[in-house]
CHARMM internal coordinates of N, CA and C (Angstrom, degrees):
IC EDIT
DIST 1 N 1 CA 1.4497
DIST 1 CA 1 C 1.5456
ANGL 1 N 1 CA 1 C 107.12
DIST 1 C 2 N 1.3018
ANGL 1 CA 1 C 2 N 115.64
DIHE 1 N 1 CA 1 C 2 N 151.65
DIST 2 N 2 CA 1.4301
ANGL 1 C 2 N 2 CA 120.05
DIHE 1 CA 1 C 2 N 2 CA -179.36
DIST 2 CA 2 C 1.5094
ANGL 2 N 2 CA 2 C 112.04
DIHE 1 C 2 N 2 CA 2 C -139.88
DIST 2 C 3 N 1.3409
ANGL 2 CA 2 C 3 N 117.53
DIHE 2 N 2 CA 2 C 3 N 143.78
DIST 3 N 3 CA 1.4154
ANGL 2 C 3 N 3 CA 123.36
DIHE 2 CA 2 C 3 N 3 CA 170.91
DIST 3 CA 3 C 1.5337
ANGL 3 N 3 CA 3 C 106.94
DIHE 2 C 3 N 3 CA 3 C -112.53
DIST 3 C 4 N 1.3039
ANGL 3 CA 3 C 4 N 118.60
DIHE 3 N 3 CA 3 C 4 N 100.44
DIST 4 N 4 CA 1.4672
ANGL 3 C 4 N 4 CA 123.62
DIHE 3 CA 3 C 4 N 4 CA -173.94
DIST 4 CA 4 C 1.5358
ANGL 4 N 4 CA 4 C 110.37
DIHE 3 C 4 N 4 CA 4 C -65.33
DIST 4 C 5 N 1.3313
ANGL 4 CA 4 C 5 N 119.80
DIHE 4 N 4 CA 4 C 5 N -31.05
DIST 5 N 5 CA 1.4315
ANGL 4 C 5 N 5 CA 123.11
DIHE 4 CA 4 C 5 N 5 CA 178.71
DIST 5 CA 5 C 1.5140
ANGL 5 N 5 CA 5 C 110.97
DIHE 4 C 5 N 5 CA 5 C -59.29
DIST 5 C 6 N 1.3214
ANGL 5 CA 5 C 6 N 114.04
DIHE 5 N 5 CA 5 C 6 N -49.04
DIST 6 N 6 CA 1.4652
ANGL 5 C 6 N 6 CA 119.94
DIHE 5 CA 5 C 6 N 6 CA -175.77
DIST 6 CA 6 C 1.5548
ANGL 6 N 6 CA 6 C 111.07
DIHE 5 C 6 N 6 CA 6 C -97.12
DIST 6 C 7 N 1.3131
ANGL 6 CA 6 C 7 N 118.12
DIHE 6 N 6 CA 6 C 7 N -0.42
DIST 7 N 7 CA 1.4465
ANGL 6 C 7 N 7 CA 124.00
DIHE 6 CA 6 C 7 N 7 CA -176.19
DIST 7 CA 7 C 1.5568
ANGL 7 N 7 CA 7 C 110.66
DIHE 6 C 7 N 7 CA 7 C 48.63
DIST 7 C 8 N 1.3479
ANGL 7 CA 7 C 8 N 112.43
DIHE 7 N 7 CA 7 C 8 N 57.34
DIST 8 N 8 CA 1.4599
ANGL 7 C 8 N 8 CA 120.78
DIHE 7 CA 7 C 8 N 8 CA -171.22
DIST 8 CA 8 C 1.5226
ANGL 8 N 8 CA 8 C 109.29
DIHE 7 C 8 N 8 CA 8 C -130.83
DIST 8 C 9 N 1.3259
ANGL 8 CA 8 C 9 N 117.95
DIHE 8 N 8 CA 8 C 9 N 128.35
DIST 9 N 9 CA 1.4570
ANGL 8 C 9 N 9 CA 121.81
DIHE 8 CA 8 C 9 N 9 CA 178.26
DIST 9 CA 9 C 1.5298
ANGL 9 N 9 CA 9 C 109.36
DIHE 8 C 9 N 9 CA 9 C -103.42
DIST 9 C 10 N 1.3031
ANGL 9 CA 9 C 10 N 115.09
DIHE 9 N 9 CA 9 C 10 N 151.80
DIST 10 N 10 CA 1.4595
ANGL 9 C 10 N 10 CA 123.91
DIHE 9 CA 9 C 10 N 10 CA 178.44
DIST 10 CA 10 C 1.5508
ANGL 10 N 10 CA 10 C 111.36
DIHE 9 C 10 N 10 CA 10 C -150.05
DIST 10 C 11 N 1.2964
ANGL 10 CA 10 C 11 N 114.45
DIHE 10 N 10 CA 10 C 11 N 163.83
DIST 11 N 11 CA 1.4593
ANGL 10 C 11 N 11 CA 120.43
DIHE 10 CA 10 C 11 N 11 CA -176.46
DIST 11 CA 11 C 1.5010
ANGL 11 N 11 CA 11 C 109.01
DIHE 10 C 11 N 11 CA 11 C -107.26
DIST 11 C 12 N 1.3698
ANGL 11 CA 11 C 12 N 117.21
DIHE 11 N 11 CA 11 C 12 N 127.37
DIST 12 N 12 CA 1.4711
ANGL 11 C 12 N 12 CA 122.40
DIHE 11 CA 11 C 12 N 12 CA 175.57
DIST 12 CA 12 C 1.5750
ANGL 12 N 12 CA 12 C 102.97
DIHE 11 C 12 N 12 CA 12 C -86.73
DIST 12 C 13 N 1.2928
ANGL 12 CA 12 C 13 N 115.45
DIHE 12 N 12 CA 12 C 13 N 123.84
DIST 13 N 13 CA 1.4807
ANGL 12 C 13 N 13 CA 122.09
DIHE 12 CA 12 C 13 N 13 CA 179.18
DIST 13 CA 13 C 1.4630
ANGL 13 N 13 CA 13 C 109.91
DIHE 12 C 13 N 13 CA 13 C -140.60
DIST 13 C 14 N 1.3507
ANGL 13 CA 13 C 14 N 114.78
DIHE 13 N 13 CA 13 C 14 N 125.84
DIST 14 N 14 CA 1.4704
ANGL 13 C 14 N 14 CA 123.64
DIHE 13 CA 13 C 14 N 14 CA -175.06
DIST 14 CA 14 C 1.5260
ANGL 14 N 14 CA 14 C 109.26
DIHE 13 C 14 N 14 CA 14 C 44.90
DIST 14 C 15 N 1.2443
ANGL 14 CA 14 C 15 N 121.81
DIHE 14 N 14 CA 14 C 15 N -112.81
DIST 15 N 15 CA 1.5197
ANGL 14 C 15 N 15 CA 120.99
DIHE 14 CA 14 C 15 N 15 CA -172.39
DIST 15 CA 15 C 1.5366
ANGL 15 N 15 CA 15 C 111.94
DIHE 14 C 15 N 15 CA 15 C -108.20
DIST 15 C 16 N 1.3208
ANGL 15 CA 15 C 16 N 119.55
DIHE 15 N 15 CA 15 C 16 N 19.66
DIST 16 N 16 CA 1.4026
ANGL 15 C 16 N 16 CA 121.42
DIHE 15 CA 15 C 16 N 16 CA -178.99
DIST 16 CA 16 C 1.5324
ANGL 16 N 16 CA 16 C 112.68
DIHE 15 C 16 N 16 CA 16 C -140.07
DIST 16 C 17 N 1.3826
ANGL 16 CA 16 C 17 N 112.26
DIHE 16 N 16 CA 16 C 17 N 177.62
DIST 17 N 17 CA 1.4671
ANGL 16 C 17 N 17 CA 120.19
DIHE 16 CA 16 C 17 N 17 CA 177.07
DIST 17 CA 17 C 1.5200
ANGL 17 N 17 CA 17 C 106.23
DIHE 16 C 17 N 17 CA 17 C -125.46
DIST 17 C 18 N 1.3639
ANGL 17 CA 17 C 18 N 116.27
DIHE 17 N 17 CA 17 C 18 N 131.78
DIST 18 N 18 CA 1.4778
ANGL 17 C 18 N 18 CA 120.88
DIHE 17 CA 17 C 18 N 18 CA -172.01
DIST 18 CA 18 C 1.5326
ANGL 18 N 18 CA 18 C 110.32
DIHE 17 C 18 N 18 CA 18 C -131.14
DIST 18 C 19 N 1.2720
ANGL 18 CA 18 C 19 N 114.22
DIHE 18 N 18 CA 18 C 19 N 145.89
DIST 19 N 19 CA 1.4626
ANGL 18 C 19 N 19 CA 122.37
DIHE 18 CA 18 C 19 N 19 CA 168.52
DIST 19 CA 19 C 1.5058
ANGL 19 N 19 CA 19 C 107.96
DIHE 18 C 19 N 19 CA 19 C -127.19
DIST 19 C 20 N 1.2595
ANGL 19 CA 19 C 20 N 118.98
DIHE 19 N 19 CA 19 C 20 N -168.67
DIST 20 N 20 CA 1.5250
ANGL 19 C 20 N 20 CA 121.87
DIHE 19 CA 19 C 20 N 20 CA -174.21
DIST 20 CA 20 C 1.5273
ANGL 20 N 20 CA 20 C 109.96
DIHE 19 C 20 N 20 CA 20 C -64.56
DIST 20 C 21 N 1.3479
ANGL 20 CA 20 C 21 N 120.19
DIHE 20 N 20 CA 20 C 21 N -20.97
DIST 21 N 21 CA 1.4402
ANGL 20 C 21 N 21 CA 121.78
DIHE 20 CA 20 C 21 N 21 CA -178.24
DIST 21 CA 21 C 1.5522
ANGL 21 N 21 CA 21 C 110.60
DIHE 20 C 21 N 21 CA 21 C -86.87
DIST 21 C 22 N 1.3393
ANGL 21 CA 21 C 22 N 120.11
DIHE 21 N 21 CA 21 C 22 N -14.11
DIST 22 N 22 CA 1.4474
ANGL 21 C 22 N 22 CA 122.73
DIHE 21 CA 21 C 22 N 22 CA -174.30
DIST 22 CA 22 C 1.4797
ANGL 22 N 22 CA 22 C 111.13
DIHE 21 C 22 N 22 CA 22 C 123.61
DIST 22 C 23 N 1.3268
ANGL 22 CA 22 C 23 N 117.09
DIHE 22 N 22 CA 22 C 23 N -157.75
DIST 23 N 23 CA 1.4334
ANGL 22 C 23 N 23 CA 124.51
DIHE 22 CA 22 C 23 N 23 CA -178.10
DIST 23 CA 23 C 1.5254
ANGL 23 N 23 CA 23 C 109.77
DIHE 22 C 23 N 23 CA 23 C -67.12
DIST 23 C 24 N 1.3627
ANGL 23 CA 23 C 24 N 115.86
DIHE 23 N 23 CA 23 C 24 N 134.80
DIST 24 N 24 CA 1.4508
ANGL 23 C 24 N 24 CA 118.98
DIHE 23 CA 23 C 24 N 24 CA -179.20
DIST 24 CA 24 C 1.5479
ANGL 24 N 24 CA 24 C 109.19
DIHE 23 C 24 N 24 CA 24 C -132.81
DIST 24 C 25 N 1.3215
ANGL 24 CA 24 C 25 N 115.12
DIHE 24 N 24 CA 24 C 25 N 170.11
DIST 25 N 25 CA 1.4894
ANGL 24 C 25 N 25 CA 120.85
DIHE 24 CA 24 C 25 N 25 CA 179.51
DIST 25 CA 25 C 1.5500
ANGL 25 N 25 CA 25 C 110.00
DIHE 24 C 25 N 25 CA 25 C -72.48
DIST 25 C 26 N 1.2756
ANGL 25 CA 25 C 26 N 116.49
DIHE 25 N 25 CA 25 C 26 N 146.78
DIST 26 N 26 CA 1.4319
ANGL 25 C 26 N 26 CA 123.96
DIHE 25 CA 25 C 26 N 26 CA 179.10
DIST 26 CA 26 C 1.5648
ANGL 26 N 26 CA 26 C 112.37
DIHE 25 C 26 N 26 CA 26 C -83.09
DIST 26 C 27 N 1.3074
ANGL 26 CA 26 C 27 N 116.48
DIHE 26 N 26 CA 26 C 27 N -4.71
DIST 27 N 27 CA 1.4265
ANGL 26 C 27 N 27 CA 122.10
DIHE 26 CA 26 C 27 N 27 CA -176.27
DIST 27 CA 27 C 1.5161
ANGL 27 N 27 CA 27 C 111.95
DIHE 26 C 27 N 27 CA 27 C -53.70
DIST 27 C 28 N 1.3159
ANGL 27 CA 27 C 28 N 118.31
DIHE 27 N 27 CA 27 C 28 N 128.78
DIST 28 N 28 CA 1.4612
ANGL 27 C 28 N 28 CA 124.64
DIHE 27 CA 27 C 28 N 28 CA 177.37
DIST 28 CA 28 C 1.5020
ANGL 28 N 28 CA 28 C 115.89
DIHE 27 C 28 N 28 CA 28 C 71.44
DIST 28 C 29 N 1.3634
ANGL 28 CA 28 C 29 N 115.86
DIHE 28 N 28 CA 28 C 29 N 5.49
DIST 29 N 29 CA 1.5078
ANGL 28 C 29 N 29 CA 119.92
DIHE 28 CA 28 C 29 N 29 CA 178.10
DIST 29 CA 29 C 1.5524
ANGL 29 N 29 CA 29 C 109.99
DIHE 28 C 29 N 29 CA 29 C -94.61
DIST 29 C 30 N 1.2904
ANGL 29 CA 29 C 30 N 114.13
DIHE 29 N 29 CA 29 C 30 N 145.34
DIST 30 N 30 CA 1.5092
ANGL 29 C 30 N 30 CA 120.55
DIHE 29 CA 29 C 30 N 30 CA 169.85
DIST 30 CA 30 C 1.5094
ANGL 30 N 30 CA 30 C 109.03
DIHE 29 C 30 N 30 CA 30 C -142.29
DIST 30 C 31 N 1.3268
ANGL 30 CA 30 C 31 N 114.31
DIHE 30 N 30 CA 30 C 31 N 165.67
DIST 31 N 31 CA 1.4748
ANGL 30 C 31 N 31 CA 118.96
DIHE 30 CA 30 C 31 N 31 CA 179.89
DIST 31 CA 31 C 1.5337
ANGL 31 N 31 CA 31 C 107.97
DIHE 30 C 31 N 31 CA 31 C -63.64
DIST 31 C 32 N 1.3457
ANGL 31 CA 31 C 32 N 115.38
DIHE 31 N 31 CA 31 C 32 N 127.99
DIST 32 N 32 CA 1.4525
ANGL 31 C 32 N 32 CA 119.97
DIHE 31 CA 31 C 32 N 32 CA -176.30
DIST 32 CA 32 C 1.5343
ANGL 32 N 32 CA 32 C 110.84
DIHE 31 C 32 N 32 CA 32 C -74.45
DIST 32 C 33 N 1.3166
ANGL 32 CA 32 C 33 N 115.69
DIHE 32 N 32 CA 32 C 33 N 138.81
DIST 33 N 33 CA 1.4376
ANGL 32 C 33 N 33 CA 121.22
DIHE 32 CA 32 C 33 N 33 CA 175.10
DIST 33 CA 33 C 1.5614
ANGL 33 N 33 CA 33 C 108.98
DIHE 32 C 33 N 33 CA 33 C -80.30
DIST 33 C 34 N 1.3059
ANGL 33 CA 33 C 34 N 117.42
DIHE 33 N 33 CA 33 C 34 N 165.26
DIST 34 N 34 CA 1.4589
ANGL 33 C 34 N 34 CA 119.90
DIHE 33 CA 33 C 34 N 34 CA 176.32
DIST 34 CA 34 C 1.5545
ANGL 34 N 34 CA 34 C 111.07
DIHE 33 C 34 N 34 CA 34 C -59.95
DIST 34 C 35 N 1.2852
ANGL 34 CA 34 C 35 N 116.71
DIHE 34 N 34 CA 34 C 35 N -36.35
DIST 35 N 35 CA 1.4753
ANGL 34 C 35 N 35 CA 119.97
DIHE 34 CA 34 C 35 N 35 CA 175.33
DIST 35 CA 35 C 1.4872
ANGL 35 N 35 CA 35 C 112.47
DIHE 34 C 35 N 35 CA 35 C -62.87
DIST 35 C 36 N 1.3014
ANGL 35 CA 35 C 36 N 118.46
DIHE 35 N 35 CA 35 C 36 N -42.96
DIST 36 N 36 CA 1.4939
ANGL 35 C 36 N 36 CA 120.52
DIHE 35 CA 35 C 36 N 36 CA 177.93
DIST 36 CA 36 C 1.5108
ANGL 36 N 36 CA 36 C 112.13
DIHE 35 C 36 N 36 CA 36 C -66.08
DIST 36 C 37 N 1.3320
ANGL 36 CA 36 C 37 N 115.27
DIHE 36 N 36 CA 36 C 37 N -39.00
DIST 37 N 37 CA 1.4599
ANGL 36 C 37 N 37 CA 117.65
DIHE 36 CA 36 C 37 N 37 CA 176.12
DIST 37 CA 37 C 1.4888
ANGL 37 N 37 CA 37 C 111.89
DIHE 36 C 37 N 37 CA 37 C -61.24
DIST 37 C 38 N 1.3186
ANGL 37 CA 37 C 38 N 115.15
DIHE 37 N 37 CA 37 C 38 N -47.55
DIST 38 N 38 CA 1.4573
ANGL 37 C 38 N 38 CA 120.15
DIHE 37 CA 37 C 38 N 38 CA 178.52
DIST 38 CA 38 C 1.5409
ANGL 38 N 38 CA 38 C 112.37
DIHE 37 C 38 N 38 CA 38 C -58.78
DIST 38 C 39 N 1.3454
ANGL 38 CA 38 C 39 N 118.12
DIHE 38 N 38 CA 38 C 39 N -41.40
DIST 39 N 39 CA 1.4509
ANGL 38 C 39 N 39 CA 121.89
DIHE 38 CA 38 C 39 N 39 CA 177.23
DIST 39 CA 39 C 1.5203
ANGL 39 N 39 CA 39 C 110.01
DIHE 38 C 39 N 39 CA 39 C -61.88
DIST 39 C 40 N 1.3282
ANGL 39 CA 39 C 40 N 119.71
DIHE 39 N 39 CA 39 C 40 N -43.31
DIST 40 N 40 CA 1.4470
ANGL 39 C 40 N 40 CA 122.08
DIHE 39 CA 39 C 40 N 40 CA -176.07
DIST 40 CA 40 C 1.5930
ANGL 40 N 40 CA 40 C 108.61
DIHE 39 C 40 N 40 CA 40 C -68.92
DIST 40 C 41 N 1.3057
ANGL 40 CA 40 C 41 N 115.57
DIHE 40 N 40 CA 40 C 41 N -39.72
DIST 41 N 41 CA 1.4975
ANGL 40 C 41 N 41 CA 116.58
DIHE 40 CA 40 C 41 N 41 CA 179.91
DIST 41 CA 41 C 1.5202
ANGL 41 N 41 CA 41 C 109.67
DIHE 40 C 41 N 41 CA 41 C -67.94
DIST 41 C 42 N 1.2971
ANGL 41 CA 41 C 42 N 117.98
DIHE 41 N 41 CA 41 C 42 N -36.36
DIST 42 N 42 CA 1.4591
ANGL 41 C 42 N 42 CA 121.03
DIHE 41 CA 41 C 42 N 42 CA -179.06
DIST 42 CA 42 C 1.5313
ANGL 42 N 42 CA 42 C 113.14
DIHE 41 C 42 N 42 CA 42 C -70.83
DIST 42 C 43 N 1.2728
ANGL 42 CA 42 C 43 N 116.71
DIHE 42 N 42 CA 42 C 43 N -37.20
DIST 43 N 43 CA 1.4879
ANGL 42 C 43 N 43 CA 121.24
DIHE 42 CA 42 C 43 N 43 CA -170.42
DIST 43 CA 43 C 1.5431
ANGL 43 N 43 CA 43 C 115.46
DIHE 42 C 43 N 43 CA 43 C -103.26
DIST 43 C 44 N 1.2804
ANGL 43 CA 43 C 44 N 119.08
DIHE 43 N 43 CA 43 C 44 N -13.79
DIST 44 N 44 CA 1.4610
ANGL 43 C 44 N 44 CA 121.11
DIHE 43 CA 43 C 44 N 44 CA -175.12
DIST 44 CA 44 C 1.5081
ANGL 44 N 44 CA 44 C 111.59
DIHE 43 C 44 N 44 CA 44 C -129.18
DIST 44 C 45 N 1.2688
ANGL 44 CA 44 C 45 N 118.25
DIHE 44 N 44 CA 44 C 45 N 123.75
DIST 45 N 45 CA 1.4732
ANGL 44 C 45 N 45 CA 126.01
DIHE 44 CA 44 C 45 N 45 CA 174.36
DIST 45 CA 45 C 1.5191
ANGL 45 N 45 CA 45 C 110.01
DIHE 44 C 45 N 45 CA 45 C -101.17
DIST 45 C 46 N 1.2897
ANGL 45 CA 45 C 46 N 121.15
DIHE 45 N 45 CA 45 C 46 N 124.54
DIST 46 N 46 CA 1.4862
ANGL 45 C 46 N 46 CA 120.22
DIHE 45 CA 45 C 46 N 46 CA 178.48
DIST 46 CA 46 C 1.5334
ANGL 46 N 46 CA 46 C 110.18
DIHE 45 C 46 N 46 CA 46 C -59.41
DIST 46 C 47 N 1.2986
ANGL 46 CA 46 C 47 N 115.26
DIHE 46 N 46 CA 46 C 47 N 140.90
DIST 47 N 47 CA 1.4836
ANGL 46 C 47 N 47 CA 121.92
DIHE 46 CA 46 C 47 N 47 CA 176.03
DIST 47 CA 47 C 1.5022
ANGL 47 N 47 CA 47 C 110.44
DIHE 46 C 47 N 47 CA 47 C -108.65
DIST 47 C 48 N 1.3267
ANGL 47 CA 47 C 48 N 117.02
DIHE 47 N 47 CA 47 C 48 N 38.52
DIST 48 N 48 CA 1.4341
ANGL 47 C 48 N 48 CA 122.87
DIHE 47 CA 47 C 48 N 48 CA 173.60
DIST 48 CA 48 C 1.5129
ANGL 48 N 48 CA 48 C 110.63
DIHE 47 C 48 N 48 CA 48 C -136.57
DIST 48 C 49 N 1.2764
ANGL 48 CA 48 C 49 N 117.09
DIHE 48 N 48 CA 48 C 49 N 165.05
DIST 49 N 49 CA 1.4387
ANGL 48 C 49 N 49 CA 124.01
DIHE 48 CA 48 C 49 N 49 CA -176.58
DIST 49 CA 49 C 1.5284
ANGL 49 N 49 CA 49 C 109.23
DIHE 48 C 49 N 49 CA 49 C -78.65
DIST 49 C 50 N 1.3336
ANGL 49 CA 49 C 50 N 115.33
DIHE 49 N 49 CA 49 C 50 N 99.90
DIST 50 N 50 CA 1.4737
ANGL 49 C 50 N 50 CA 117.71
DIHE 49 CA 49 C 50 N 50 CA -177.58
DIST 50 CA 50 C 1.4957
ANGL 50 N 50 CA 50 C 116.74
DIHE 49 C 50 N 50 CA 50 C -67.20
DIST 50 C 51 N 1.3657
ANGL 50 CA 50 C 51 N 115.58
DIHE 50 N 50 CA 50 C 51 N -28.90
DIST 51 N 51 CA 1.4707
ANGL 50 C 51 N 51 CA 118.60
DIHE 50 CA 50 C 51 N 51 CA 175.08
DIST 51 CA 51 C 1.5704
ANGL 51 N 51 CA 51 C 110.85
DIHE 50 C 51 N 51 CA 51 C -65.07
DIST 51 C 52 N 1.3127
ANGL 51 CA 51 C 52 N 114.91
DIHE 51 N 51 CA 51 C 52 N -42.94
DIST 52 N 52 CA 1.4656
ANGL 51 C 52 N 52 CA 118.82
DIHE 51 CA 51 C 52 N 52 CA -179.08
DIST 52 CA 52 C 1.5529
ANGL 52 N 52 CA 52 C 108.96
DIHE 51 C 52 N 52 CA 52 C -65.80
DIST 52 C 53 N 1.3464
ANGL 52 CA 52 C 53 N 116.66
DIHE 52 N 52 CA 52 C 53 N -39.35
DIST 53 N 53 CA 1.4521
ANGL 52 C 53 N 53 CA 118.36
DIHE 52 CA 52 C 53 N 53 CA 179.28
DIST 53 CA 53 C 1.5613
ANGL 53 N 53 CA 53 C 109.97
DIHE 52 C 53 N 53 CA 53 C -64.44
DIST 53 C 54 N 1.3014
ANGL 53 CA 53 C 54 N 117.43
DIHE 53 N 53 CA 53 C 54 N -43.14
DIST 54 N 54 CA 1.4919
ANGL 53 C 54 N 54 CA 119.35
DIHE 53 CA 53 C 54 N 54 CA 179.87
DIST 54 CA 54 C 1.4969
ANGL 54 N 54 CA 54 C 110.14
DIHE 53 C 54 N 54 CA 54 C -63.63
DIST 54 C 55 N 1.3425
ANGL 54 CA 54 C 55 N 119.91
DIHE 54 N 54 CA 54 C 55 N -40.02
DIST 55 N 55 CA 1.4541
ANGL 54 C 55 N 55 CA 121.37
DIHE 54 CA 54 C 55 N 55 CA 178.53
DIST 55 CA 55 C 1.5290
ANGL 55 N 55 CA 55 C 111.52
DIHE 54 C 55 N 55 CA 55 C -64.90
DIST 55 C 56 N 1.3471
ANGL 55 CA 55 C 56 N 117.33
DIHE 55 N 55 CA 55 C 56 N -38.68
DIST 56 N 56 CA 1.4391
ANGL 55 C 56 N 56 CA 121.44
DIHE 55 CA 55 C 56 N 56 CA 177.85
DIST 56 CA 56 C 1.4887
ANGL 56 N 56 CA 56 C 111.86
DIHE 55 C 56 N 56 CA 56 C -63.83
DIST 56 C 57 N 1.3770
ANGL 56 CA 56 C 57 N 116.36
DIHE 56 N 56 CA 56 C 57 N -48.13
DIST 57 N 57 CA 1.4745
ANGL 56 C 57 N 57 CA 121.76
DIHE 56 CA 56 C 57 N 57 CA 179.57
DIST 57 CA 57 C 1.5282
ANGL 57 N 57 CA 57 C 110.72
DIHE 56 C 57 N 57 CA 57 C -63.29
DIST 57 C 58 N 1.3072
ANGL 57 CA 57 C 58 N 119.07
DIHE 57 N 57 CA 57 C 58 N -36.06
DIST 58 N 58 CA 1.4304
ANGL 57 C 58 N 58 CA 122.32
DIHE 57 CA 57 C 58 N 58 CA 178.79
DIST 58 CA 58 C 1.5549
ANGL 58 N 58 CA 58 C 110.34
DIHE 57 C 58 N 58 CA 58 C -67.14
DIST 58 C 59 N 1.3048
ANGL 58 CA 58 C 59 N 115.51
DIHE 58 N 58 CA 58 C 59 N -36.41
DIST 59 N 59 CA 1.4952
ANGL 58 C 59 N 59 CA 120.78
DIHE 58 CA 58 C 59 N 59 CA 176.70
DIST 59 CA 59 C 1.4919
ANGL 59 N 59 CA 59 C 115.29
DIHE 58 C 59 N 59 CA 59 C -68.40
DIST 59 C 60 N 1.3104
ANGL 59 CA 59 C 60 N 118.07
DIHE 59 N 59 CA 59 C 60 N -32.98
DIST 60 N 60 CA 1.4837
ANGL 59 C 60 N 60 CA 118.73
DIHE 59 CA 59 C 60 N 60 CA -177.17
DIST 60 CA 60 C 1.5546
ANGL 60 N 60 CA 60 C 110.16
DIHE 59 C 60 N 60 CA 60 C -82.80
DIST 60 C 61 N 1.3037
ANGL 60 CA 60 C 61 N 117.59
DIHE 60 N 60 CA 60 C 61 N -14.48
DIST 61 N 61 CA 1.4502
ANGL 60 C 61 N 61 CA 119.93
DIHE 60 CA 60 C 61 N 61 CA -178.01
DIST 61 CA 61 C 1.5084
ANGL 61 N 61 CA 61 C 113.66
DIHE 60 C 61 N 61 CA 61 C -96.19
DIST 61 C 62 N 1.3427
ANGL 61 CA 61 C 62 N 114.27
DIHE 61 N 61 CA 61 C 62 N -5.32
DIST 62 N 62 CA 1.5048
ANGL 61 C 62 N 62 CA 119.61
DIHE 61 CA 61 C 62 N 62 CA -179.82
DIST 62 CA 62 C 1.5156
ANGL 62 N 62 CA 62 C 110.37
DIHE 61 C 62 N 62 CA 62 C -81.02
END
COOR INIT
IC SEED 1 N 1 CA 1 C
IC BUILD
């Protein structure tokens, strides 16, 4: 999901929308197109430890 106004991406999961901070409001978010995903990948580099995030997410789904 993407909020073009804030140039912010989030993950739709079950009945909520989440970013690195946790559950967030769905206001102004829509399903990201492939073009929007490409734009975000090209222009934004995450400033957090992706390996740690993946390990955390794997731990909560077990």
